[in-house]
C-alpha positions as a Python dict, from the first residue, in 0.01 Angstrom:
ca = {
    (1, 'M'): (0, 0, 0),
    (2, 'H'): (-364, -64, -77),
    (3, 'T'): (-379, -435, 1),
    (4, 'H'): (-739, -419, 122),
    (5, 'F'): (-862, -402, -245),
    (6, 'W'): (-691, -730, -344),
    (7, 'P'): (-989, -966, -273),
    (8, 'V'): (-1223, -748, -478),
    (9, 'F'): (-1042, -793, -813),
    (10, 'P'): (-1090, -1173, -847),
    (11, 'V'): (-1458, -1131, -764),
    (12, 'F'): (-1500, -867, -1035),
    (13, 'W'): (-1314, -1081, -1292),
    (14, 'G'): (-1530, -1379, -1201),
    (15, 'L'): (-1847, -1174, -1240),
    (16, 'F'): (-1717, -1039, -1571),
    (17, 'W'): (-1669, -1390, -1714),
    (18, 'V'): (-2007, -1509, -1584),
    (19, 'A'): (-2175, -1206, -1745),
    (20, 'L'): (-1989, -1266, -2072),
    (21, 'V'): (-2099, -1630, -2087),
    (22, 'A'): (-2457, -1536, -1996),
    (23, 'L'): (-2460, -1276, -2274),
    (24, 'A'): (-2329, -1530, -2526),
    (25, 'V'): (-2591, -1788, -2426),
    (26, 'T'): (-2870, -1530, -2444),
    (27, 'A'): (-2750, -1403, -2782),
    (28, 'R'): (-2737, -1759, -2920),
    (29, 'R'): (-3086, -1846, -2794),
    (30, 'K'): (-3247, -1527, -2924),
    (31, 'G'): (-3079, -1556, -3264),
    (32, 'W'): (-2858, -1249, -3229),
    (33, 'W'): (-2550, -1464, -3285),
    (34, 'G'): (-2490, -1788, -3471),
    (35, 'R'): (-2714, -1954, -3728),
    (36, 'R'): (-3012, -1757, -3841),
    (37, 'P'): (-3350, -1929, -3851),
    (38, 'V'): (-3472, -2016, -4198),
    (39, 'A'): (-3742, -1780, -4320),
    (40, 'V'): (-4074, -1951, -4378),
    (41, 'P'): (-4232, -1846, -4708),
    (42, 'H'): (-4569, -1679, -4676),
    (43, 'G'): (-4862, -1722, -4905),
    (44, 'P'): (-5171, -1932, -4953),
    (45, 'T'): (-4984, -2220, -5121),
    (46, 'A'): (-4659, -2206, -4923),
    (47, 'S'): (-4725, -2521, -4718),
    (48, 'A'): (-4833, -2718, -5027),
    (49, 'E'): (-4518, -2607, -5211),
    (50, 'Q'): (-4305, -2712, -4916),
    (51, 'I'): (-4470, -3056, -4905),
    (52, 'L'): (-4414, -3100, -5279),
    (53, 'A'): (-4050, -2996, -5244),
    (54, 'E'): (-3997, -3247, -4962),
    (55, 'R'): (-4160, -3528, -5161),
    (56, 'Y'): (-3948, -3440, -5464),
    (57, 'A'): (-3632, -3438, -5249),
    (58, 'R'): (-3716, -3785, -5115),
    (59, 'G'): (-3756, -3911, -5472),
    (60, 'E'): (-4128, -3982, -5444),
    (61, 'M'): (-4206, -3802, -5770),
    (62, 'S'): (-4038, -3739, -6104),
    (63, 'D'): (-3916, -3406, -6238),
    (64, 'D'): (-4212, -3373, -6473),
    (65, 'E'): (-4465, -3454, -6200),
    (66, 'F'): (-4306, -3205, -5960),
    (67, 'F'): (-4297, -2918, -6210),
    (68, 'E'): (-4651, -2992, -6326),
    (69, 'K'): (-4789, -2978, -5972),
    (70, 'M'): (-4589, -2665, -5888),
    (71, 'S'): (-4720, -2489, -6197),
    (72, 'V'): (-5077, -2578, -6093),
    (73, 'L'): (-5013, -2435, -5746),
    (74, 'K'): (-4860, -2117, -5887),
    (75, 'G'): (-5159, -2072, -6120),
    (76, 'A'): (-4962, -2098, -6443),
    (77, 'T'): (-5134, -2251, -6744),
    (78, 'T'): (-4947, -2505, -6949),
}
């Protein structure tokens, strides 16, 4: 029988599992797997719109005030 190959198989299985875990960690860190990063809107007023949205979410401004300021940022005339 070929008993001289027996110690090699556990080493290969161990390396296989280490490589699989390393691949999963790398994929998670690089965004290939798991939650996707939120896309940041681009544009000259994007940061101002984000600040307004955060203030509105915290309840620091009313509906009317929020929509008025957003329409000013977007360039709409009311």
